NUFIZA-778966 format. One record per atom (N, C-alpha, C, O): residue in three letters; x negated, y negated, z. Coordinates in steps of 0.02 Angstrom, whole numbers, plus 50000, padded with zeros to 5 digits. Example, Ala and Ser with C-alpha at 12.3 -4.5 7.8 and 13.67 -1.06 7.14 Angstrom:
<recs>
ALA493405028450390 ALA493855022550390 ALA493405016550390 ALA492885016650423 SER493585011250354 SER493165005350357 SER493554999850394 SER493304994350402 
</recs>
This chain:
<recs>
MET506893798860646 MET507033796260687 MET507473799960723 MET507903802960691 PRO507453800560805 PRO507953805060838 PRO508543799760838 PRO508523793560838 LYS509173804760838 LYS509803801460858 LYS509863798760932 LYS509683801660984 GLN510203791460925 GLN510273790161004 GLN510983791661014 GLN511353791960965 HIS511203792661069 HIS511803794061094 HIS512193787661118 HIS511893784961165 ALA512743784761101 ALA512983778961145 ALA513223782261212 ALA513343788161223 ALA513273776761256 ALA513343777461317 ALA514163777361321 ALA514533772861301 PRO514343783661354 PRO514973785361367 PRO515593779261392 PRO515583777761452 GLY515963776861358 GLY516553771361377 GLY516943772261457 GLY516983777961481 LEU517173767461488 LEU517563768461522 LEU518053771661529 LEU518183774461582 ALA518433771861478 ALA518993777061477 ALA518783784461477 ALA519083789361499 THR518303784061454 THR518083792961449 THR517753794361523 THR517773800061547 ILE517493789761554 ILE517333789761635 ILE517803792961669 ILE517763798161701 LEU518423788061655 LEU519133788361707 LEU519483794261702 LEU519843796561746 LEU519343797561631 LEU519733803861619 LEU519253810061652 LEU519503815261673 LEU518623808861652 LEU518243814761688 LEU518403811861764 LEU518263817061795 LEU518493809661787 LEU518703809161861 LEU519323813161880 LEU519813813061844 PRO519293816661937 PRO519723820061940 PRO520473817361958 PRO520503816762019 GLY521023815661931 GLY521583812761955 GLY521663805661927 GLY522223803061934 GLY521083801461891 GLY520933795261873 GLY520963790261914 GLY520713792061967 ALA521163784361917 ALA521263778561951 ALA521873779661995 ALA521933778062055 SER522263782161962 SER522913782462010 SER523063786462071 SER523573786162105 ALA522483790562080 ALA522343794762148 ALA522133789962200 ALA522323791362257 GLN521853785962194 GLN521493780662241 GLN522273777462277 GLN522443777762336 ALA522633774662226 ALA523193771362255 ALA523693774962291 ALA524023772362336 SER523783781162272 SER524293784662306 SER524013787162391 SER524393788762437 THR523473786962394 THR523073788862472 THR523043784162516 THR522933785362575 ALA523183775062479 ALA523203771962547 ALA523713773162586 ALA524213775762562 PRO523683771562651 PRO524243771062712 PRO524813766762707 PRO524873761062683 SER525063769162723 SER525713761962724 SER525623756762779 SER525423758262835 LEU525753751662763 LEU525783747462832 LEU526083748562908 LEU525863745962960 GLY526583752862903 GLY527003753762954 GLY526673760162991 GLY526753760663052 SER526403763962966 SER526053770462992 SER525263767863017 SER524903771063054 GLY525153763062995 GLY524343761063028 GLY524643757163083 GLY524393757463140 LEU525183753363070 LEU525463747563140 LEU525603753063210 LEU525443752263269 LEU525873757363186 LEU526133764563234 LEU525593766463258 LEU525563765963319 GLN525023768963226 GLN524473772363244 GLN524023767763280 GLN523593769763320 MET524123762663268 MET523773756163313 MET523983755163383 MET523603754463432 PHE524693755063383 PHE525033755363441 PHE524823761763495 PHE524643761363554 PHE524903766963457 PHE524913771563509 PHE524023773663522 PHE523923778363560 ALA523573771063497 ALA523003770463501 ALA522723766363575 ALA522253767663613 LEU523283760563573 LEU523183756263606 LEU523513756963673 LEU523343753263719 ALA524063762563681 ALA524463763663740 ALA523793768663759 ALA523443767463808 GLY523673773863716 GLY523073778963764 GLY522473774463794 GLY522293775763852 VAL522143768863755 VAL521743765663786 VAL521963763363865 VAL521663764063918 LEU522483760963851 LEU522743756963919 LEU523013763263982 LEU523233761764038 ALA522953768063963 ALA523563773064006 ALA522703775164045 ALA522613776364104 LEU522213774963993 LEU521573778264019 LEU521253773364072 LEU520973775564122 LEU521303768064062 LEU520973763964092 LEU521463762364167 LEU521123761664218 PHE522173761864175 PHE522313763164217 PHE522243769464270 PHE522113769164331 LEU522373775664224 LEU522153781364272 LEU521283780164298 LEU521063782364351 SER520853776264249 SER520153777364293 SER520163772264365 SER519853773164418 LEU520643766664345 LEU520673762764409 LEU520983765464454 LEU520753763064506 TRP521433769664468 TRP521793773064517 TRP521383778164525 TRP521323778664587 LEU521093781964504 LEU520583787164535 LEU519933783864555 LEU519573787064592 LEU519743777864536 LEU519053775764573 LEU519513772864637 LEU519203771864689 LYS520083771764636 LYS520393767464701 LYS520393772564747 LYS520193770564802 LYS520543778564746 LYS520653786464771 LYS520073787664789 LYS520063790864842 LEU519533786364765 LEU518793788164796 LEU518503786364817 LEU518033789064844 THR518683777964818 THR518333773564858 THR518543772564928 THR518163770564971 THR519143773764938 THR519723772064996 THR519343776965055 THR519103782465041 GLN519333774165116 GLN518933778765170 GLN519523781965207 GLN520073779165210 ARG519353789465243 ARG519783793765250 ARG519663792765325 ARG519273788665351 GLY520183798665363 GLY519783800065436 GLY519833794865480 GLY520233790365468 SER519443794965534 SER519353792265593 SER518943784965571 SER518903780165610 ALA518613784865498 ALA518303777665488 ALA518643773565453 ALA518453767965435 ALA519283776665439 ALA519813771565390 ALA519983766365443 ALA520053760565424 GLY520063768065515 GLY520333762165550 GLY519603758865591 GLY519663753465620 LEU519163761165591 LEU518653758665634 LEU518413750065604 LEU518423745465646 LEU518293749065561 LEU518073744065526 LEU518693739765456 LEU518873741765400 ARG518873732665502 ARG519183729865458 ARG519123721765463 ARG518983718665514 VAL519303718165381 VAL518933712665384 VAL519673709565409 VAL520173712465386 VAL519763705065446 VAL520403701365466 VAL520453695065434 VAL521003692565423 ALA519853691765416 ALA519963685265390 ALA519243682865351 ALA518703685065371 ALA519263678465298 ALA518723677265273 ALA518853668265229 ALA519363666565199 THR518443665365235 THR518343658865198 THR517673658065152 THR517133660865163 ALA517793654065106 ALA517193651465084 ALA517043644165117 ALA517483640465139 VAL516173642065119 VAL515973638365154 VAL515633634865110 VAL515583628865121 GLY515303637965046 GLY515013635565020 GLY515063639764938 GLY515563643264929 THR514573639164886 THR514833643664830 THR514473649464831 THR514513652864780 ARG514063651964884 ARG513903656964898 ARG513893660264969 ARG513673665964979 GLU514133656365013 GLU514213656965092 GLU514893658065115 GLU515333654265095 ARG514993661465144 ARG515673665165182 ARG515733665065251 ARG515203666865277 VAL516293663365303 VAL516173664965359 VAL516763671565362 VAL517333670765339 VAL516583676865388 VAL517103681565390 VAL517203683965472 VAL516803683465519 ILE517843686365471 ILE518023689865553 ILE518153697265525 ILE518583698265482 VAL517713702665553 VAL517653708265562 VAL518073710765628 VAL518083707965683 GLU518393716565607 GLU518793718065681 GLU518463725365690 GLU518583729465646 ILE518073727365742 ILE517743733865762 ILE518233735165810 ILE518263730565851 GLY518653740165821 GLY518773741465900 GLY519333737765924 GLY519893738665900 SER519243734065964 SER519503728266017 SER519153723066009 SER519343718366043 THR518573721765965 THR518143715665964 THR518023712765892 THR517763716265848 TRP518233706165881 TRP518073702465822 TRP517303700865833 TRP516963699865883 LEU517193700965777 LEU516433698265760 LEU516423692865690 LEU516593693365632 VAL516123687665731 VAL516303682665673 VAL515413682965628 VAL514833681965648 LEU515653684365576 LEU514913684165524 LEU514683679365470 LEU515193678065437 GLY514203676265446 GLY513953671565415 GLY513663675665360 GLY513123678665364 VAL514103675465305 VAL513753679965252 VAL513503676465192 VAL513903673565155 ALA512843676465181 ALA512443671565119 ALA512293677265094 ALA512403683065112 GLN511973674465040 GLN511633678364989 GLN511053682664993 GLN510493680964973 GLY511203689365024 GLY510683694165041 GLY510513693165127 GLY510023693565164 GLN511153691865132 GLN511003691165219 GLN511693690365258 GLN512213687565240 VAL511543693165308 VAL512343691265357 VAL512063691065430 VAL511673695265451 SER512293686365462 SER512123685665507 SER512663684865558 SER513193682065544 ALA512533687165615 ALA513203687665682 ALA513153680765707 ALA512643679065736 LEU513693675965697 LEU514003670365724 LEU514173670565803 LEU513893666365837 ALA514593674865834 ALA514923673865875 ALA515233682765873 ALA515283686665825 GLU515413683665947 GLU515873689365961 GLU516203687066004 GLU516043682766046 ILE516953690965994 ILE517533687866027 ILE518083692066034 ILE518233694865982 PRO518453693566087 PRO518943699366099 PRO519553696166050 PRO519713690566030 ARG519833704166041 ARG520353705165988 ARG520823699465997 ARG520943698666057 GLN521123695465960 GLN521603690165957 GLN522343692765935 GLN522353696565886 PRO522813691465957 PRO523463692765919 PRO523543689065858 PRO523383683165856 MET523803692165804 MET523793687665727 MET524553684765742 MET525033686965773 PRO524433678365702 PRO525083674065710 PRO525583678565654 PRO525313681765610 GLU526153678365660 GLU526473681765625 GLU526663677865550 GLU526853671965556 GLN526633680065496 GLN526803677265440 GLN527573676365435 GLN528053680265435 SER527483669865429 SER528383668065430 SER528533668665341 SER528113668365296 ALA529313669765337 ALA529313671965275 ALA529643664765233 ALA530233663065240 THR529223661465195 THR529543657065171 THR529583656365102 THR529093657265067 PRO530263654365073 PRO530533655465026 PRO529973653964964 PRO529403651864972 MET530233655264910 MET529833653764854 MET529793647364838 MET529303644464814 ALA530333644964853 ALA530623637064821 ALA530183632164856 ALA529873627764827 ALA530163633464934 ALA529653629264991 ALA528983627764959 ALA528693622464971 THR528643633664904 THR527973632264885 THR527953628364808 THR527413626564785 ILE528633627264770 ILE528443625364723 ILE528413617064727 ILE528653614664778 PRO528193613564689 PRO528193605664696 PRO528813602264666 PRO529133605064622 PRO528953597364686 PRO529683594564679 PRO529693593164604 PRO530253592664578 TRP529133592364564 TRP529183591264496 TRP529323596264454 TRP529633594964402 LEU529153602164465 LEU529063606964438 LEU529903609664447 LEU530283611064401 GLN530043610064520 GLN530823612464534 GLN531253605764481 GLN531683608364444 LYS531223601364476 LYS531753597064426 LYS531593598764357 LYS532063598564317 LEU531063600364338 LEU531063603864255 LEU531383610564267 LEU531833612164229 LEU531203614464312 LEU531653621964292 LEU532423620864302 LEU532763624364265 HIS532883614964358 HIS533303614564344 HIS533713610264287 HIS534303609264274 ARG533073608064261 ARG533553603764186 ARG533723607564140 ARG534123605864097 LYS533333615464141 LYS533773617764087 LYS534303621164079 LYS534533622164023 
</recs>
């Protein structure tokens, strides 16, 4: 009968591996360097996001004579998907009804003087109960 060889033991396999089991423990990154790397990656992604938004804004703004030709003066919602919009074209205001997939001219009026925005202090817009809560601290 032929001789049967015994399977090599775990100790023999570990000895045959380069560096043994201790090589895996020494290559694990530290927690601090992992967090630092994650922080820099996040900062890079945010910088790329802001750069792309800035570039998109620069590419979509109108330039030259077309920039002052058309301006939205005011808009208000009158339904879930319906709006009334006042658009200034030259010295004329167009009152438009905007619905899903449709724009209708409602009226055409001469340009009106815009009321000046009064500089209301921020405290005037805060509700009284919130002012009390802020002064309590």
